[in-house]
C-alpha positions as CSV (number, residue, x, y, z in Angstrom):
1,M,-27.2,29.8,94.7
2,D,-28.2,27.8,97.7
3,S,-27.7,29.1,101.2
4,D,-25.7,27.3,103.9
5,D,-29.0,26.3,105.6
6,T,-30.2,24.7,102.3
7,V,-26.9,22.8,101.9
8,L,-27.3,21.5,105.5
9,K,-30.9,20.4,104.9
10,K,-29.9,18.5,101.8
11,I,-27.2,16.6,103.7
12,E,-29.7,15.9,106.5
13,Q,-32.2,14.5,104.0
14,I,-29.6,12.1,102.8
15,M,-28.8,11.0,106.3
16,L,-32.4,10.6,107.1
17,S,-32.9,8.5,104.1
18,I,-30.1,6.2,105.2
19,V,-31.6,5.9,108.7
20,K,-35.0,5.0,107.3
21,T,-33.6,2.4,105.0
22,L,-31.7,0.8,107.9
23,S,-34.8,0.8,110.0
24,L,-36.5,-1.3,107.4
25,G,-33.7,-3.8,107.5
26,E,-32.5,-2.9,104.0
27,P,-29.0,-1.9,102.9
28,P,-28.6,1.8,102.3
29,S,-27.2,3.3,99.1
30,L,-26.0,6.7,97.7
31,L,-27.1,7.9,94.3
32,Y,-25.7,10.7,92.0
33,D,-25.6,11.5,88.3
34,S,-23.0,9.5,86.5
35,R,-20.2,11.9,85.5
36,S,-18.1,9.5,83.4
37,T,-20.2,8.9,80.3
38,W,-21.0,11.2,77.3
39,D,-24.4,9.6,77.1
40,N,-25.4,11.8,80.1
41,I,-24.2,15.0,78.4
42,S,-26.1,17.4,76.2
43,F,-24.4,20.1,74.1
44,H,-25.6,23.5,73.1
45,E,-23.3,25.9,71.4
46,E,-24.6,28.8,73.5
47,T,-24.2,27.1,76.9
48,G,-21.6,24.3,76.4
49,L,-21.8,20.9,78.0
50,Q,-24.7,20.3,80.4
51,M,-25.9,17.2,82.3
52,K,-29.1,15.9,80.9
53,L,-32.3,16.2,82.9
54,N,-32.7,12.5,83.4
55,P,-29.2,11.0,83.4
56,S,-28.2,7.5,84.3
57,M,-27.1,7.2,87.9
58,T,-24.1,5.9,89.8
59,V,-25.2,3.9,92.8
60,L,-22.9,3.2,95.8
61,K,-24.3,0.3,97.8
62,Y,-23.4,-0.5,101.4
63,N,-23.8,-4.3,100.8
64,V,-21.8,-4.6,97.6
65,A,-18.1,-5.4,97.9
66,T,-17.0,-3.3,95.0
67,S,-18.6,-0.1,96.3
68,V,-18.7,-0.4,100.1
69,N,-15.3,1.3,100.6
70,R,-16.3,4.2,98.4
71,Y,-19.6,4.4,100.2
72,A,-17.9,4.7,103.6
73,L,-15.4,7.3,102.4
74,T,-18.2,9.3,100.9
75,L,-20.1,9.4,104.2
76,K,-17.0,10.4,106.0
77,V,-16.4,13.4,103.6
78,I,-20.1,14.3,103.8
79,S,-19.8,14.5,107.6
80,L,-16.7,16.7,107.3
81,I,-18.5,19.0,104.9
82,Y,-21.6,19.2,107.2
83,K,-19.4,20.4,110.0
84,L,-17.6,22.9,107.8
85,V,-20.9,24.4,106.6
86,Q,-22.5,24.3,110.1
87,T,-19.6,26.2,111.6
88,N,-19.0,28.5,108.6
89,S,-15.5,27.2,108.3
90,F,-13.4,26.4,105.2
91,C,-10.7,23.9,104.4
92,T,-8.8,22.7,101.3
93,K,-9.2,19.4,99.5
94,R,-5.6,18.8,100.7
95,D,-6.6,19.3,104.3
96,I,-9.3,16.6,104.0
97,F,-6.8,14.2,102.5
98,Y,-4.3,14.8,105.3
99,Q,-6.9,14.1,108.0
100,D,-6.5,10.4,107.2
101,K,-4.0,9.7,104.4
102,N,-4.0,6.0,104.9
103,L,-7.8,5.8,104.8
104,F,-8.2,7.9,101.6
105,A,-5.0,6.4,99.9
106,S,-4.7,9.3,97.4
107,Q,-5.6,12.9,96.9
108,A,-7.4,11.9,93.6
109,V,-9.8,9.8,95.7
110,V,-10.7,12.8,97.8
111,D,-11.1,15.1,94.8
112,D,-13.4,12.6,93.0
113,I,-15.6,12.1,96.1
114,I,-16.0,15.8,96.7
115,D,-17.1,16.3,93.1
116,N,-19.5,13.4,93.5
117,I,-21.0,14.9,96.6
118,S,-21.4,18.3,94.8
119,C,-23.2,16.4,92.0
120,M,-25.3,14.5,94.6
121,L,-26.4,17.6,96.4
122,K,-26.8,19.7,93.3
123,V,-24.7,22.5,94.7
124,P,-21.4,24.0,93.4
125,R,-18.3,22.7,95.2
126,W,-17.4,26.1,96.6
127,Q,-20.7,26.0,98.5
128,L,-19.5,22.9,100.3
129,H,-16.9,25.1,102.0
130,V,-14.1,23.1,100.4
131,I,-11.7,25.1,98.5
132,A,-8.9,24.1,96.1
133,T,-5.4,25.6,96.0
134,S,-5.1,27.5,92.8
135,K,-2.4,26.8,90.3
136,G,-3.4,29.4,87.6
137,C,-1.9,32.8,87.2
138,I,-3.3,36.1,86.0
139,A,-1.7,39.3,84.8
140,G,-2.6,42.6,83.1
141,Q,-5.2,45.3,83.5
142,I,-7.5,44.0,86.2
143,Q,-7.8,44.8,89.9
144,Y,-10.0,43.3,92.6
145,T,-10.6,42.9,96.3
146,E,-10.4,39.5,97.9
147,Q,-12.8,38.4,100.6
148,D,-10.2,39.1,103.4
149,G,-9.9,42.7,102.1
150,N,-6.7,42.2,100.3
151,V,-6.5,44.4,97.2
152,V,-4.9,42.7,94.2
153,N,-3.6,44.7,91.3
154,C,-2.6,42.3,88.6
155,S,-0.8,44.9,86.5
156,A,1.7,45.5,89.3
157,S,3.4,42.1,88.9
158,N,5.9,41.3,86.2
159,S,5.2,37.6,86.5
160,G,1.5,37.4,87.2
161,V,-0.3,36.7,90.5
162,L,-1.8,33.5,91.6
163,V,-5.5,33.2,90.9
164,S,-7.6,33.6,94.0
165,S,-8.8,30.4,95.8
166,N,-12.1,32.1,96.4
167,I,-13.4,33.5,93.2
168,V,-17.0,33.8,94.5
169,G,-15.8,36.2,97.2
170,L,-14.1,38.7,94.9
171,E,-15.4,42.2,95.0
172,N,-14.8,45.6,93.3
173,I,-13.5,44.0,90.1
174,R,-12.2,46.7,87.8
175,T,-10.6,46.6,84.3
176,N,-10.1,48.6,81.2
177,A,-8.9,45.6,79.3
178,K,-10.1,45.2,75.7
179,L,-9.6,41.5,75.5
180,V,-8.6,38.4,77.5
181,L,-5.9,36.0,76.3
182,I,-6.0,32.5,77.8
183,I,-2.7,30.8,77.6
184,E,-2.2,27.0,77.8
185,K,1.3,26.9,79.3
186,D,3.0,28.9,82.0
187,A,6.3,29.1,80.0
188,T,4.5,30.9,77.2
189,F,2.6,33.1,79.7
190,Q,5.8,34.2,81.3
191,K,7.5,34.8,78.0
192,L,4.7,37.0,76.8
193,L,4.7,39.0,80.0
194,D,8.5,39.5,79.6
195,E,7.9,40.8,76.1
196,G,5.2,43.3,77.3
197,I,2.2,41.7,75.7
198,C,-0.2,43.5,77.9
199,Q,0.9,46.8,76.4
200,K,1.3,45.5,72.8
201,L,-2.2,44.2,72.5
202,Y,-4.0,47.2,73.9
203,P,-4.9,46.9,77.6
204,C,-5.5,43.2,78.1
205,I,-5.8,40.4,80.7
206,V,-3.6,37.4,80.3
207,I,-4.4,34.2,82.3
208,T,-3.0,30.6,82.3
209,G,-4.2,27.4,84.0
210,K,-0.7,25.9,83.5
211,G,-2.0,23.1,81.4
212,F,-5.4,21.5,82.1
213,P,-7.1,24.3,84.1
214,D,-8.2,24.0,87.7
215,V,-11.7,25.0,88.7
216,N,-10.5,28.4,90.1
217,T,-8.9,29.4,86.9
218,R,-12.0,28.5,85.0
219,L,-14.2,30.3,87.5
220,M,-12.0,33.4,87.1
221,V,-12.4,33.4,83.3
222,K,-16.1,32.9,83.7
223,K,-16.4,35.7,86.2
224,I,-14.6,38.2,84.0
225,W,-16.8,37.2,81.0
226,D,-20.0,37.5,83.1
227,I,-19.2,41.0,84.4
228,F,-17.4,42.6,81.4
229,H,-18.3,40.6,78.3
230,I,-14.9,41.4,76.7
231,P,-13.6,39.3,73.8
232,M,-11.7,36.1,75.0
233,F,-9.2,34.1,73.0
234,A,-7.4,30.8,73.7
235,L,-3.8,30.2,72.7
236,V,-2.9,26.5,72.9
237,D,-0.5,24.0,71.3
238,A,-1.5,22.6,67.9
239,D,-2.0,19.2,69.3
240,P,-5.0,17.1,70.6
241,H,-4.3,17.9,74.3
242,G,-4.0,21.6,73.6
243,I,-7.2,21.6,71.7
244,E,-8.9,19.7,74.5
245,I,-7.7,22.4,77.0
246,M,-9.3,25.1,74.8
247,C,-12.5,23.1,74.7
248,I,-12.6,22.8,78.5
249,Y,-12.5,26.6,78.9
250,K,-15.0,27.1,76.1
251,F,-17.5,24.3,76.6
252,G,-16.7,22.7,80.0
253,S,-15.7,19.2,80.8
254,R,-17.6,15.9,81.0
255,S,-16.8,15.2,84.6
256,L,-18.1,18.7,85.8
257,S,-20.9,19.0,83.2
258,F,-23.4,19.4,86.1
259,E,-21.6,22.7,86.9
260,G,-21.2,23.7,83.2
261,H,-23.3,26.8,83.5
262,N,-20.9,28.1,86.2
263,L,-17.7,27.3,84.4
264,A,-18.0,27.3,80.6
265,V,-17.6,30.4,78.4
266,P,-18.8,29.4,74.9
267,A,-17.8,32.9,73.6
268,I,-14.1,32.0,73.8
269,H,-12.4,32.1,70.3
270,W,-9.8,29.5,69.3
271,L,-7.1,31.9,68.3
272,G,-4.3,29.4,67.7
273,I,-2.0,28.0,67.1
274,L,-4.1,26.2,64.5
275,P,-2.8,23.2,62.5
276,S,-3.4,25.3,59.4
277,D,-1.1,28.0,60.9
278,V,1.7,25.6,61.1
279,E,1.4,24.8,57.4
280,R,0.8,28.4,56.4
281,L,3.8,29.7,58.3
282,H,6.1,27.0,56.9
283,I,7.3,26.1,60.4
284,S,10.4,24.1,60.2
285,K,10.0,20.3,60.3
286,E,12.9,20.3,62.7
287,V,10.7,21.8,65.5
288,V,7.4,19.9,64.9
289,I,6.8,16.6,66.7
290,P,5.4,13.4,65.3
291,L,2.0,12.5,66.7
292,T,2.1,9.6,69.2
293,K,-0.4,6.8,69.4
294,T,-1.8,8.6,72.4
295,D,-2.2,11.8,70.4
296,I,-4.0,10.0,67.6
297,A,-6.3,8.2,70.0
298,K,-7.1,11.6,71.7
299,A,-7.7,13.2,68.3
300,N,-10.1,10.4,67.2
301,E,-11.9,10.8,70.5
302,L,-12.2,14.6,70.1
303,E,-13.7,14.1,66.6
304,K,-16.6,12.2,68.3
305,R,-17.4,14.9,70.8
306,P,-20.6,16.9,70.1
307,Y,-18.9,20.3,69.7
308,F,-16.6,18.9,67.0
309,Q,-19.4,17.2,65.2
310,Q,-21.2,20.5,64.9
311,N,-18.2,22.5,63.7
312,K,-16.9,21.9,60.2
313,V,-13.9,24.3,60.6
314,W,-12.7,22.5,63.7
315,Q,-13.1,19.1,62.0
316,A,-11.0,20.3,59.1
317,E,-8.2,21.5,61.4
318,L,-8.1,18.2,63.3
319,T,-8.2,16.2,60.1
320,K,-5.3,18.3,58.7
321,M,-3.2,17.6,61.8
322,I,-3.9,13.8,61.7
323,H,-3.2,13.7,58.0
324,W,0.0,15.7,58.5
325,G,1.0,13.3,61.3
326,H,2.7,16.0,63.4
327,K,1.9,18.4,66.2
328,A,3.5,21.8,67.1
329,E,3.9,23.6,70.4
330,I,3.4,27.3,70.7
331,Q,7.1,27.6,71.2
332,S,7.7,26.4,67.7
333,L,6.9,29.9,66.5
334,S,10.2,31.0,68.0
335,S,11.9,29.1,65.1
336,I,10.8,31.9,62.9
337,S,12.1,34.6,65.2
338,M,12.3,34.9,69.0
339,D,9.6,37.5,69.4
340,F,7.4,36.4,66.4
341,L,4.6,35.3,68.8
342,S,4.2,38.7,70.4
343,E,5.3,41.0,67.6
344,V,3.7,39.4,64.6
345,Y,1.5,36.3,65.2
346,L,-0.8,37.6,67.9
347,P,-1.3,41.2,66.6
348,N,-1.9,39.9,63.1
349,K,-4.3,37.2,64.2
350,L,-6.3,39.6,66.2
351,R,-6.2,42.3,63.6
352,Y,-7.3,39.9,60.8
353,A,-10.2,38.8,63.1
354,G,-11.2,42.5,63.5
355,W,-10.5,42.7,67.3
356,I,-7.7,45.3,67.2
């Protein structure tokens, strides 16, 4: 991990390069690894998705009309980051956006620029002193101390607690959990807590990113794995988007592949619900949903990803879903019985796999 001084020096080197280029009468540019193409990504089952050593580059040129605006915005954000690091201050991505809403136009623009700067400097985003507001929740047998000294006992809440916005600063993390259950949706997360899942599945930790997970939720999962190495399982919808969410936790994402080693946990198991489970459990056709054109396009795109091409079992599951032409949400298990998920499905799945 780079120190603040190292981050400052990296920014200063970029600024110095721009000044030198201008002094030669040439238009300056900014370069960083292209994060939008799978051609730049390598995959290893043990580490997940990683940026290749010599990837193609994205170039923002000051004298090109299509990139001059993004070039200027990037320099503005770099200047804000430099001041934050220099003064040991922190702010959220939202704070940066609201400094000049009209200039940035949208929060998504700010988010993308910050990730590009992180990639450009080769430092994790949290070392830029820019934090993101967490959306994920965590519950169960885990306790920790936040950087401000606040002690969080996740087992004391009936509805879970918000994942910390500063995972790196967590200290005194303690747990007696035997497993971690990663839930795709908040509704399922809350239902399982209401049904006492943390007691039914031995002492456990339950966490949700409420859909596509934010970086803080992924960091929390990764930190728990790095410290305790307890079994981790993903429970997602039997649809292409649920499967993709599981893959993000397990192998990382293309856009943040340069930070894959800090975010991915390849040891995560795809617990369910599997397309084969839907067929095996004879889930009523009245509660399954036809695949849309978007779903089919996503499924076809997933099949081409390296982690699917190397996993015959996953390929078979995806093929089964496409051939069947339907998808099923986790909630569809309630059509069997209201507490089927917590009383039957999860315990039996884990018992069959030899985890409980």
